[in-house]
DRENDO-1510 file (C-alpha; in Angstrom, 1 decimal, always signed):
<recs>
REC; n; res; u; v; w
REC; 1; MET; -81.4; +28.4; -18.5 .
REC; 2; ILE; -78.7; +26.4; -16.5 .
REC; 3; CYS; -75.1; +26.0; -17.6 .
REC; 4; ALA; -72.9; +23.4; -16.1 .
REC; 5; ASN; -69.5; +24.0; -14.7 .
REC; 6; SER; -66.4; +22.0; -16.1 .
REC; 7; SER; -64.6; +20.8; -13.0 .
REC; 8; ARG; -64.2; +17.2; -14.0 .
REC; 9; ILE; -61.2; +15.1; -15.1 .
REC; 10; SER; -60.5; +12.0; -17.0 .
REC; 11; ARG; -63.5; +9.3; -17.4 .
REC; 12; THR; -65.4; +12.0; -15.4 .
REC; 13; TYR; -65.7; +14.0; -18.6 .
REC; 14; ARG; -67.7; +11.4; -20.3 .
REC; 15; ALA; -70.2; +11.7; -17.5 .
REC; 16; ALA; -70.1; +15.5; -17.6 .
REC; 17; VAL; -73.3; +17.4; -16.6 .
REC; 18; ALA; -74.9; +18.0; -19.8 .
REC; 19; LEU; -77.5; +20.3; -20.5 .
REC; 20; ALA; -79.9; +21.1; -17.8 .
REC; 21; VAL; -82.9; +22.1; -20.0 .
REC; 22; GLY; -85.9; +23.9; -18.8 .
REC; 23; VAL; -89.2; +25.3; -20.3 .
REC; 24; GLY; -88.3; +26.2; -23.8 .
REC; 25; LEU; -85.2; +24.1; -23.9 .
REC; 26; THR; -82.9; +27.2; -24.0 .
REC; 27; ILE; -79.3; +27.2; -23.6 .
REC; 28; SER; -78.8; +30.8; -24.6 .
REC; 29; GLY; -76.4; +32.7; -22.3 .
REC; 30; CYS; -73.9; +30.0; -21.8 .
REC; 31; GLY; -70.3; +31.2; -22.3 .
REC; 32; SER; -67.8; +33.7; -21.2 .
REC; 33; SER; -68.0; +37.2; -20.3 .
REC; 34; LYS; -64.8; +37.7; -22.1 .
REC; 35; SER; -66.2; +36.8; -25.4 .
REC; 36; SER; -66.0; +39.4; -28.2 .
REC; 37; GLY; -65.5; +39.5; -31.9 .
REC; 38; GLY; -62.1; +40.8; -31.6 .
REC; 39; ALA; -59.9; +43.7; -32.9 .
REC; 40; SER; -58.4; +43.3; -36.2 .
REC; 41; GLY; -54.6; +42.4; -36.6 .
REC; 42; THR; -51.9; +43.9; -38.9 .
REC; 43; ALA; -49.0; +41.9; -40.8 .
REC; 44; ALA; -46.7; +43.6; -38.0 .
REC; 45; ASN; -49.1; +42.5; -35.0 .
REC; 46; PRO; -51.3; +39.6; -36.3 .
REC; 47; VAL; -54.2; +38.2; -34.5 .
REC; 48; VAL; -52.8; +34.7; -33.3 .
REC; 49; LEU; -55.4; +31.8; -33.1 .
REC; 50; ASP; -54.5; +28.8; -31.0 .
REC; 51; TYR; -55.8; +25.6; -32.7 .
REC; 52; TRP; -55.9; +22.0; -31.2 .
REC; 53; GLY; -56.3; +19.2; -33.4 .
REC; 54; TRP; -55.1; +15.5; -34.3 .
REC; 55; ASN; -56.0; +15.0; -37.8 .
REC; 56; ASN; -53.2; +14.1; -40.5 .
REC; 57; GLY; -53.2; +17.2; -43.0 .
REC; 58; GLN; -54.1; +19.9; -40.5 .
REC; 59; PRO; -50.4; +21.2; -40.1 .
REC; 60; ALA; -50.4; +21.5; -44.0 .
REC; 61; GLN; -53.8; +23.5; -44.0 .
REC; 62; VAL; -52.4; +25.8; -41.3 .
REC; 63; ALA; -49.2; +26.4; -43.0 .
REC; 64; ALA; -51.1; +27.2; -46.3 .
REC; 65; PHE; -53.6; +29.6; -44.2 .
REC; 66; ASN; -50.5; +31.5; -42.6 .
REC; 67; ALA; -48.9; +32.0; -45.9 .
REC; 68; GLY; -52.0; +33.8; -47.2 .
REC; 69; HIS; -53.2; +35.7; -44.2 .
REC; 70; LYS; -50.7; +38.0; -42.7 .
REC; 71; ASP; -53.1; +39.9; -40.4 .
REC; 72; VAL; -54.4; +36.5; -38.8 .
REC; 73; GLN; -52.1; +33.6; -38.0 .
REC; 74; ILE; -52.8; +29.9; -36.8 .
REC; 75; LYS; -50.8; +28.4; -34.2 .
REC; 76; TYR; -51.3; +24.8; -34.4 .
REC; 77; VAL; -50.9; +22.3; -31.5 .
REC; 78; LYS; -51.4; +18.4; -32.2 .
REC; 79; THR; -53.5; +16.7; -29.4 .
REC; 80; GLN; -53.8; +12.9; -28.7 .
REC; 81; GLY; -57.4; +12.6; -30.3 .
REC; 82; GLY; -61.0; +13.0; -29.1 .
REC; 83; ASP; -61.4; +12.2; -25.5 .
REC; 84; PRO; -57.8; +13.6; -24.5 .
REC; 85; THR; -58.5; +16.8; -26.3 .
REC; 86; LEU; -62.0; +17.1; -24.9 .
REC; 87; GLN; -60.2; +16.6; -21.4 .
REC; 88; GLN; -57.7; +19.2; -22.2 .
REC; 89; LEU; -60.2; +21.7; -23.2 .
REC; 90; ALA; -62.2; +21.3; -20.1 .
REC; 91; ASN; -59.0; +22.0; -18.1 .
REC; 92; ALA; -58.3; +25.2; -20.3 .
REC; 93; TYR; -61.8; +26.2; -19.7 .
REC; 94; LYS; -61.5; +26.1; -16.1 .
REC; 95; ALA; -58.1; +28.0; -16.2 .
REC; 96; GLY; -59.5; +30.4; -18.2 .
REC; 97; ASN; -57.3; +29.9; -21.2 .
REC; 98; GLU; -59.0; +28.0; -23.9 .
REC; 99; PRO; -57.7; +28.0; -27.5 .
REC; 100; CYS; -59.8; +29.7; -30.1 .
REC; 101; LEU; -60.1; +26.6; -32.4 .
REC; 102; VAL; -60.6; +22.9; -31.5 .
REC; 103; GLN; -61.2; +19.9; -33.6 .
REC; 104; GLY; -64.3; +18.2; -32.4 .
REC; 105; THR; -67.5; +16.1; -33.4 .
REC; 106; ALA; -71.4; +16.8; -33.6 .
REC; 107; GLU; -71.9; +14.4; -30.8 .
REC; 108; ASN; -70.2; +16.4; -28.2 .
REC; 109; LEU; -71.3; +19.8; -29.1 .
REC; 110; THR; -74.7; +20.1; -27.0 .
REC; 111; THR; -72.7; +19.0; -23.8 .
REC; 112; LEU; -69.8; +21.2; -24.5 .
REC; 113; VAL; -72.2; +24.3; -25.2 .
REC; 114; SER; -74.0; +23.6; -22.1 .
REC; 115; GLN; -71.0; +23.6; -20.0 .
REC; 116; GLY; -70.1; +26.9; -21.6 .
REC; 117; GLU; -67.1; +25.9; -23.4 .
REC; 118; LEU; -68.3; +27.0; -26.8 .
REC; 119; GLY; -69.0; +30.6; -28.1 .
REC; 120; ASP; -71.9; +31.7; -30.2 .
REC; 121; VAL; -70.4; +32.5; -33.8 .
REC; 122; THR; -73.8; +32.6; -35.6 .
REC; 123; GLN; -73.3; +36.1; -37.1 .
REC; 124; TRP; -70.2; +35.2; -38.9 .
REC; 125; VAL; -71.0; +31.7; -39.8 .
REC; 126; ALA; -74.7; +31.4; -40.6 .
REC; 127; PRO; -74.3; +33.5; -43.9 .
REC; 128; HIS; -72.1; +30.7; -45.0 .
REC; 129; LYS; -75.0; +27.9; -44.6 .
REC; 130; ALA; -75.7; +27.4; -48.1 .
REC; 131; GLU; -71.9; +26.3; -48.8 .
REC; 132; PHE; -72.3; +23.3; -46.9 .
REC; 133; ASN; -74.7; +20.2; -46.8 .
REC; 134; PRO; -77.6; +20.2; -44.7 .
REC; 135; GLY; -76.6; +17.2; -42.5 .
REC; 136; ALA; -73.1; +18.5; -41.8 .
REC; 137; PHE; -74.3; +21.9; -41.0 .
REC; 138; SER; -77.0; +20.9; -38.7 .
REC; 139; GLY; -74.4; +19.3; -36.5 .
REC; 140; ALA; -72.6; +22.7; -35.8 .
REC; 141; GLY; -75.5; +24.3; -33.9 .
REC; 142; VAL; -77.8; +24.0; -30.9 .
REC; 143; GLN; -81.2; +25.5; -30.6 .
REC; 144; GLY; -80.9; +27.7; -33.5 .
REC; 145; LYS; -77.3; +29.1; -32.5 .
REC; 146; ILE; -74.1; +28.0; -34.1 .
REC; 147; TYR; -71.0; +27.1; -32.1 .
REC; 148; ALA; -68.7; +25.6; -34.7 .
REC; 149; VAL; -67.8; +25.0; -38.6 .
REC; 150; PRO; -68.5; +21.7; -40.2 .
REC; 151; THR; -65.3; +20.1; -41.5 .
REC; 152; SER; -66.6; +16.8; -42.8 .
REC; 153; SER; -69.6; +14.5; -43.6 .
REC; 154; ALA; -70.0; +11.0; -43.6 .
REC; 155; PRO; -70.9; +9.1; -46.7 .
REC; 156; ALA; -71.0; +5.3; -45.6 .
REC; 157; PHE; -70.3; +2.1; -47.4 .
REC; 158; THR; -69.0; -1.3; -47.2 .
REC; 159; ILE; -65.4; -2.2; -48.1 .
REC; 160; TYR; -64.6; -5.9; -48.6 .
REC; 161; ARG; -61.9; -8.3; -49.9 .
REC; 162; THR; -62.4; -9.1; -53.5 .
REC; 163; ASP; -60.3; -12.2; -53.5 .
REC; 164; ILE; -61.7; -13.8; -50.6 .
REC; 165; PHE; -65.4; -13.1; -51.7 .
REC; 166; GLN; -64.5; -14.4; -55.1 .
REC; 167; GLN; -62.8; -17.6; -53.7 .
REC; 168; TYR; -65.8; -18.7; -51.8 .
REC; 169; GLY; -68.6; -17.4; -54.5 .
REC; 170; LEU; -69.9; -14.5; -52.6 .
REC; 171; LYS; -71.3; -11.2; -53.9 .
REC; 172; PRO; -70.9; -8.2; -51.5 .
REC; 173; PRO; -74.1; -8.2; -49.4 .
REC; 174; ALA; -77.1; -5.8; -50.6 .
REC; 175; THR; -78.9; -6.4; -47.5 .
REC; 176; TRP; -78.2; -7.1; -43.9 .
REC; 177; ASP; -79.8; -10.6; -44.4 .
REC; 178; ASP; -77.2; -10.9; -47.2 .
REC; 179; PHE; -74.5; -9.8; -44.8 .
REC; 180; ILE; -75.3; -12.4; -42.2 .
REC; 181; ALA; -75.6; -15.3; -45.1 .
REC; 182; ASP; -72.1; -14.3; -46.2 .
REC; 183; GLY; -70.7; -14.4; -42.5 .
REC; 184; GLU; -72.1; -18.0; -42.2 .
REC; 185; VAL; -70.3; -19.0; -45.4 .
REC; 186; LEU; -66.9; -17.3; -44.6 .
REC; 187; LYS; -67.2; -18.7; -40.7 .
REC; 188; GLN; -66.9; -22.2; -42.1 .
REC; 189; HIS; -63.5; -21.3; -43.4 .
REC; 190; GLY; -62.4; -19.5; -40.4 .
REC; 191; ILE; -63.0; -16.1; -41.7 .
REC; 192; ASP; -64.9; -13.4; -39.8 .
REC; 193; ILE; -67.2; -10.9; -41.8 .
REC; 194; THR; -66.7; -8.2; -39.4 .
REC; 195; ASN; -65.0; -6.9; -36.3 .
REC; 196; TYR; -66.9; -5.6; -33.2 .
REC; 197; ALA; -64.6; -4.1; -30.5 .
REC; 198; GLY; -65.9; -4.2; -27.1 .
REC; 199; GLU; -65.6; -0.6; -26.2 .
REC; 200; ASP; -67.2; +0.6; -29.1 .
REC; 201; PRO; -71.0; +0.5; -29.3 .
REC; 202; SER; -70.9; +2.8; -32.5 .
REC; 203; THR; -72.3; -0.2; -34.6 .
REC; 204; LEU; -75.5; -0.2; -32.7 .
REC; 205; VAL; -75.6; +3.5; -32.8 .
REC; 206; THR; -75.2; +3.7; -36.6 .
REC; 207; LEU; -77.7; +0.9; -37.6 .
REC; 208; ALA; -80.3; +2.3; -35.2 .
REC; 209; MET; -79.7; +5.6; -37.2 .
REC; 210; GLN; -80.1; +3.7; -40.6 .
REC; 211; ALA; -83.3; +1.8; -39.3 .
REC; 212; GLY; -84.9; +5.2; -38.5 .
REC; 213; ALA; -84.7; +5.3; -34.8 .
REC; 214; HIS; -85.0; +8.4; -32.5 .
REC; 215; TRP; -83.3; +7.7; -29.3 .
REC; 216; TYR; -83.7; +11.4; -28.3 .
REC; 217; THR; -86.2; +13.9; -29.8 .
REC; 218; ILE; -87.4; +17.3; -28.5 .
REC; 219; ASP; -91.2; +17.2; -27.8 .
REC; 220; GLY; -92.5; +20.6; -26.9 .
REC; 221; ASP; -90.6; +21.8; -23.7 .
REC; 222; SER; -89.0; +18.4; -22.8 .
REC; 223; TRP; -86.8; +15.5; -24.4 .
REC; 224; LYS; -88.4; +12.3; -25.3 .
REC; 225; VAL; -86.3; +9.2; -24.9 .
REC; 226; ASP; -87.0; +6.0; -26.9 .
REC; 227; PHE; -84.4; +3.1; -27.3 .
REC; 228; GLN; -87.1; +0.5; -27.6 .
REC; 229; ASP; -88.9; +1.6; -31.0 .
REC; 230; PRO; -89.4; -1.0; -34.0 .
REC; 231; ALA; -86.4; +0.5; -35.8 .
REC; 232; SER; -84.0; +0.1; -32.7 .
REC; 233; LEU; -85.3; -3.5; -32.3 .
REC; 234; LYS; -84.6; -4.2; -36.1 .
REC; 235; ALA; -81.1; -2.8; -35.6 .
REC; 236; ALA; -80.5; -5.0; -32.8 .
REC; 237; ALA; -81.7; -8.1; -34.2 .
REC; 238; VAL; -79.2; -7.9; -37.0 .
REC; 239; ILE; -76.2; -7.3; -34.5 .
REC; 240; GLN; -77.5; -10.2; -32.3 .
REC; 241; LYS; -77.5; -12.8; -34.9 .
REC; 242; ILE; -74.0; -11.9; -35.7 .
REC; 243; VAL; -72.8; -12.2; -32.2 .
REC; 244; GLU; -74.8; -15.4; -31.4 .
REC; 245; GLU; -73.4; -17.0; -34.6 .
REC; 246; ASN; -69.8; -15.9; -33.8 .
REC; 247; LEU; -69.4; -14.3; -37.3 .
REC; 248; ASP; -67.5; -11.3; -35.8 .
REC; 249; SER; -63.9; -11.0; -34.6 .
REC; 250; GLN; -63.7; -8.8; -31.4 .
REC; 251; ILE; -60.2; -7.1; -31.7 .
REC; 252; SER; -60.0; -4.0; -29.6 .
REC; 253; PHE; -59.3; -0.7; -31.2 .
REC; 254; ALA; -56.9; -0.1; -28.4 .
REC; 255; ASP; -54.8; -2.2; -30.4 .
REC; 256; TYR; -55.1; -0.5; -33.6 .
REC; 257; ALA; -52.3; -2.3; -35.1 .
REC; 258; ALA; -53.8; -5.6; -34.6 .
REC; 259; VAL; -57.0; -4.8; -36.0 .
REC; 260; GLN; -55.2; -3.7; -39.2 .
REC; 261; ARG; -53.1; -6.5; -39.4 .
REC; 262; ASN; -56.1; -8.9; -39.2 .
REC; 263; TYR; -58.0; -7.1; -42.1 .
REC; 264; ASP; -54.6; -7.2; -44.0 .
REC; 265; ASN; -54.1; -10.9; -43.5 .
REC; 266; GLY; -57.7; -11.6; -44.5 .
REC; 267; GLY; -58.8; -12.8; -41.0 .
REC; 268; THR; -61.8; -10.3; -41.2 .
REC; 269; VAL; -63.0; -9.2; -44.7 .
REC; 270; THR; -65.5; -6.5; -44.6 .
REC; 271; ARG; -66.0; -3.1; -42.8 .
REC; 272; GLN; -68.9; -0.6; -43.0 .
REC; 273; ILE; -67.1; +2.8; -43.1 .
REC; 274; SER; -66.7; +6.2; -44.3 .
REC; 275; THR; -63.8; +7.8; -46.1 .
REC; 276; TRP; -61.8; +9.0; -43.3 .
REC; 277; GLN; -61.4; +5.3; -41.9 .
REC; 278; MET; -59.7; +4.3; -45.3 .
REC; 279; ALA; -56.7; +6.2; -44.2 .
REC; 280; GLY; -55.6; +4.0; -41.5 .
REC; 281; MET; -56.0; +1.0; -44.1 .
REC; 282; VAL; -53.9; +2.9; -46.4 .
REC; 283; LYS; -51.2; +3.6; -43.8 .
REC; 284; ASN; -50.9; +0.0; -42.5 .
REC; 285; PHE; -51.7; -2.6; -45.0 .
REC; 286; THR; -48.5; -4.2; -46.6 .
REC; 287; LYS; -50.1; -7.4; -48.3 .
REC; 288; SER; -53.8; -6.7; -49.5 .
REC; 289; ASN; -53.4; -3.5; -51.4 .
REC; 290; GLY; -55.2; -3.8; -54.6 .
REC; 291; LYS; -57.7; -6.4; -53.3 .
REC; 292; TRP; -60.3; -4.2; -51.8 .
REC; 293; ALA; -63.5; -2.9; -53.3 .
REC; 294; LEU; -66.5; -0.8; -52.0 .
REC; 295; SER; -70.1; -1.6; -52.1 .
REC; 296; PRO; -73.3; +0.3; -50.7 .
REC; 297; TRP; -74.0; +0.0; -47.2 .
REC; 298; PRO; -76.3; -3.1; -46.7 .
REC; 299; ALA; -80.1; -2.3; -46.5 .
REC; 300; PHE; -82.7; -3.5; -44.1 .
REC; 301; ALA; -84.9; -5.9; -45.9 .
REC; 302; GLY; -87.6; -4.0; -47.7 .
REC; 303; ASP; -86.0; -0.5; -47.0 .
REC; 304; SER; -84.7; +2.0; -49.6 .
REC; 305; SER; -81.0; +2.6; -49.4 .
REC; 306; LYS; -80.1; +4.6; -46.5 .
REC; 307; THR; -76.9; +5.2; -44.5 .
REC; 308; PRO; -76.3; +6.5; -41.1 .
REC; 309; ALA; -75.2; +10.2; -40.3 .
REC; 310; GLY; -72.2; +8.6; -38.4 .
REC; 311; THR; -70.5; +9.5; -35.0 .
REC; 312; ASN; -67.1; +10.3; -34.0 .
REC; 313; GLN; -64.7; +11.8; -36.5 .
REC; 314; SER; -67.0; +11.5; -39.4 .
REC; 315; ALA; -69.3; +14.3; -38.1 .
REC; 316; GLY; -66.3; +16.8; -37.9 .
REC; 317; LEU; -66.4; +20.3; -36.5 .
REC; 318; THR; -63.9; +23.0; -35.9 .
REC; 319; LEU; -65.4; +24.3; -32.6 .
REC; 320; ILE; -65.0; +27.9; -31.6 .
REC; 321; THR; -64.6; +28.5; -27.9 .
REC; 322; SER; -66.4; +30.8; -25.4 .
REC; 323; GLN; -63.0; +32.2; -24.1 .
REC; 324; CYS; -61.6; +33.2; -27.6 .
REC; 325; LYS; -61.2; +37.0; -27.7 .
REC; 326; ALA; -61.1; +37.0; -31.6 .
REC; 327; LYS; -64.3; +35.3; -32.5 .
REC; 328; ALA; -64.7; +36.8; -35.8 .
REC; 329; GLN; -61.3; +36.0; -37.1 .
REC; 330; ALA; -61.8; +32.4; -35.6 .
REC; 331; ALA; -64.8; +32.0; -37.4 .
REC; 332; GLU; -63.4; +33.1; -40.8 .
REC; 333; ALA; -60.3; +31.1; -40.3 .
REC; 334; ALA; -62.6; +27.9; -39.5 .
REC; 335; LEU; -64.5; +28.7; -42.9 .
REC; 336; TRP; -61.3; +28.9; -44.7 .
REC; 337; LEU; -60.1; +25.5; -43.6 .
REC; 338; SER; -63.5; +23.8; -44.6 .
REC; 339; THR; -63.9; +25.8; -47.9 .
REC; 340; ASP; -60.7; +26.6; -49.3 .
REC; 341; LEU; -60.0; +24.2; -52.6 .
REC; 342; GLY; -56.5; +23.5; -51.4 .
REC; 343; ALA; -57.3; +23.1; -48.0 .
REC; 344; VAL; -60.1; +20.8; -48.7 .
REC; 345; LYS; -58.2; +18.7; -51.1 .
REC; 346; THR; -55.4; +18.3; -48.5 .
REC; 347; MET; -57.9; +16.7; -45.9 .
REC; 348; ALA; -59.8; +14.7; -48.4 .
REC; 349; ASP; -56.7; +12.8; -49.7 .
REC; 350; PRO; -56.2; +9.8; -47.2 .
REC; 351; ALA; -52.6; +10.0; -47.9 .
REC; 352; THR; -51.8; +13.8; -47.2 .
REC; 353; GLY; -54.8; +14.2; -45.0 .
REC; 354; ALA; -57.5; +12.2; -43.1 .
REC; 355; GLY; -59.5; +10.9; -46.1 .
REC; 356; LEU; -62.1; +13.4; -45.1 .
REC; 357; MET; -65.4; +13.8; -47.2 .
REC; 358; PRO; -65.8; +17.6; -47.0 .
REC; 359; ALA; -69.0; +19.1; -45.5 .
REC; 360; LEU; -69.6; +21.0; -48.6 .
REC; 361; ALA; -72.8; +21.3; -50.3 .
REC; 362; ASP; -71.7; +19.4; -53.2 .
REC; 363; PRO; -68.5; +17.4; -52.2 .
REC; 364; SER; -68.6; +15.0; -55.3 .
REC; 365; GLN; -65.6; +16.7; -56.9 .
REC; 366; TYR; -63.3; +15.5; -54.0 .
REC; 367; VAL; -64.3; +11.9; -54.1 .
REC; 368; ALA; -61.3; +10.8; -56.0 .
REC; 369; GLU; -59.2; +12.5; -53.5 .
REC; 370; SER; -60.9; +10.8; -50.5 .
REC; 371; ILE; -60.2; +7.1; -51.6 .
REC; 372; SER; -57.1; +5.3; -52.2 .
REC; 373; ALA; -56.1; +4.1; -55.8 .
REC; 374; PRO; -53.5; +1.7; -54.3 .
REC; 375; LEU; -56.0; +0.2; -51.8 .
REC; 376; LEU; -58.5; -0.2; -54.2 .
REC; 377; GLY; -56.5; -1.2; -57.2 .
REC; 378; PRO; -58.9; -2.3; -60.4 .
REC; 379; ASP; -62.1; -1.3; -58.2 .
REC; 380; TYR; -61.0; +2.2; -57.9 .
REC; 381; GLN; -63.1; +3.9; -60.6 .
REC; 382; ALA; -66.1; +2.0; -59.5 .
REC; 383; ALA; -65.6; +3.0; -55.9 .
REC; 384; GLN; -65.9; +6.6; -56.8 .
REC; 385; LYS; -69.5; +6.0; -57.9 .
REC; 386; VAL; -70.5; +4.0; -54.7 .
REC; 387; VAL; -69.0; +7.0; -52.7 .
REC; 388; THR; -70.8; +9.5; -54.8 .
REC; 389; ASP; -74.1; +7.8; -54.6 .
REC; 390; SER; -73.9; +7.2; -50.8 .
REC; 391; ILE; -73.7; +11.1; -50.2 .
REC; 392; GLY; -77.4; +11.4; -51.0 .
REC; 393; THR; -78.5; +8.7; -48.7 .
REC; 394; VAL; -77.1; +10.0; -45.5 .
REC; 395; ALA; -79.8; +10.2; -42.7 .
REC; 396; THR; -80.0; +13.8; -41.4 .
REC; 397; SER; -82.8; +13.4; -38.8 .
REC; 398; TRP; -80.8; +11.8; -35.9 .
REC; 399; THR; -80.5; +14.0; -32.6 .
REC; 400; PHE; -77.6; +13.8; -30.2 .
REC; 401; GLY; -79.2; +13.9; -26.5 .
REC; 402; PRO; -78.1; +16.6; -23.9 .
REC; 403; ASP; -76.4; +13.8; -22.0 .
REC; 404; TRP; -74.9; +11.9; -25.1 .
REC; 405; THR; -71.5; +11.5; -23.6 .
REC; 406; ALA; -72.5; +10.2; -20.4 .
REC; 407; MET; -75.2; +8.0; -22.2 .
REC; 408; TYR; -72.8; +6.5; -24.5 .
REC; 409; ASP; -70.4; +5.5; -21.6 .
REC; 410; GLU; -73.2; +3.5; -20.1 .
REC; 411; LEU; -74.0; +2.1; -23.6 .
REC; 412; ALA; -70.3; +0.8; -24.0 .
REC; 413; ASN; -70.4; -0.8; -20.8 .
REC; 414; GLY; -73.6; -2.8; -21.7 .
REC; 415; TRP; -72.2; -3.4; -25.4 .
REC; 416; ALA; -69.2; -5.2; -24.0 .
REC; 417; LYS; -71.5; -7.7; -22.0 .
REC; 418; VAL; -73.5; -8.2; -25.3 .
REC; 419; LEU; -70.4; -9.2; -27.0 .
REC; 420; THR; -69.3; -11.8; -24.3 .
REC; 421; LYS; -73.0; -12.9; -24.5 .
REC; 422; GLN; -73.7; -11.9; -21.0 .
REC; 423; GLU; -76.7; -10.3; -21.9 .
REC; 424; LYS; -78.9; -9.6; -25.1 .
REC; 425; LEU; -79.2; -6.3; -27.1 .
REC; 426; THR; -82.8; -6.1; -26.0 .
REC; 427; ASP; -82.0; -6.2; -22.6 .
REC; 428; LEU; -79.3; -3.6; -23.0 .
REC; 429; LEU; -81.9; -1.2; -24.9 .
REC; 430; ALA; -84.3; -1.7; -22.1 .
REC; 431; HIS; -81.8; -0.8; -19.5 .
REC; 432; MET; -80.7; +2.4; -21.6 .
REC; 433; GLN; -84.2; +3.5; -21.8 .
REC; 434; GLN; -84.5; +3.6; -17.9 .
REC; 435; TRP; -81.2; +4.8; -17.4 .
REC; 436; THR; -81.3; +7.6; -19.7 .
REC; 437; VAL; -84.9; +9.0; -18.4 .
REC; 438; ALA; -83.6; +8.6; -14.9 .
REC; 439; ASP; -80.1; +10.4; -15.9 .
REC; 440; LEU; -81.8; +13.1; -17.5 .
REC; 441; LYS; -84.3; +13.7; -14.7 .
REC; 442; SER; -81.2; +13.9; -12.3 .
REC; 443; ARG; -80.0; +16.7; -14.1 .
REC; 444; GLY; -83.2; +18.4; -13.7 .
REC; 445; ILE; -84.1; +18.1; -17.6 .
REC; 446; ASN; -87.7; +17.6; -18.6 .
REC; 447; VAL; -88.1; +14.3; -20.0 .
REC; 448; GLU; -90.6; +11.9; -21.5 .
REC; 449; GLY; -90.3; +8.1; -22.0 .
</recs>
């Protein structure tokens, strides 16, 4: 067992030393010697849990928790988002003053555990496993131990402009072949069917997930890497055709307002998204409210309906840190935030929260709150069925590798070159195969591929 240290800053975090896996792939033992369940608080002297997060709705959740719990109180600190929060956590860990609770995502969990930043809360969270859906709960653990509480799952679907599709006689795409065909029609009228940001290769990740790819798997006492299996190549072929035919806009998410204006103005007319991404549309659109509808995520030709597990905020967690001195209370507080009826409804609503689909075993009752009636207009009722149906199609077999953060940075560099037609996706996948195997070997990790 080898645990990496946390002495890195800024972009260096994205290339952080990941899990050094030896025989047995064990990571047990990573953490702080200060870890403990913590003593009980009282109304006069409550346990105070610092909580870092950035989602809308979290302050309201915390206020409700504090009103109903006098012996434990949460102190909320709003952070700037994913990567900045991870960097703050790294600095706090190095200084020995981590908060107890931190908003996070499943894709970074393995790396954070390997660096010693998260604490083992299996004894308090495992008994609640049945309250969550399997895909969401699997993202909270590594090697049979739990380090977080799931906050959201990721039903995925297409949102599209009904007025523009009707204007040009198009139907919502049932398959990726349909998607490309619709894009070819729209391009003749100066309209893009989708937007690919040069810094964000998540489209490649999600389509590979959907196609059944497994970039990382555990094989005995080592990791197996495969970026060039038929499923990955099938996903790449769809994206490559869209790029080659110039069917996509390429507005950076760094200019988020410009992305939203483009959709609102009808410059780009579809997105493959989950519920949480609708919140930004609700908050920014001024022209196109009521002109959007949902349809199932496009399928690969000949395949059954299947959607990706999602990355980034869609695989949400509340992380419990290794240096938290009140892990039992932190775990219970995190469980409350993810299961209390009022707290869940607050976060599910894209107006009051972040449009997050709860990670609960049966989140169907929250679908109405997670999507926007003003945005969807006459299609609001039909949209609820699309979201409900998609919950049961989410892929659950994807594994985030032990060097995911570093790998994703390298993937992003190549993705930008693909979008500018400097290289093809097949070349990028071949590069990622070699790069990832070499990277894991450089970290002392057993690897095949």
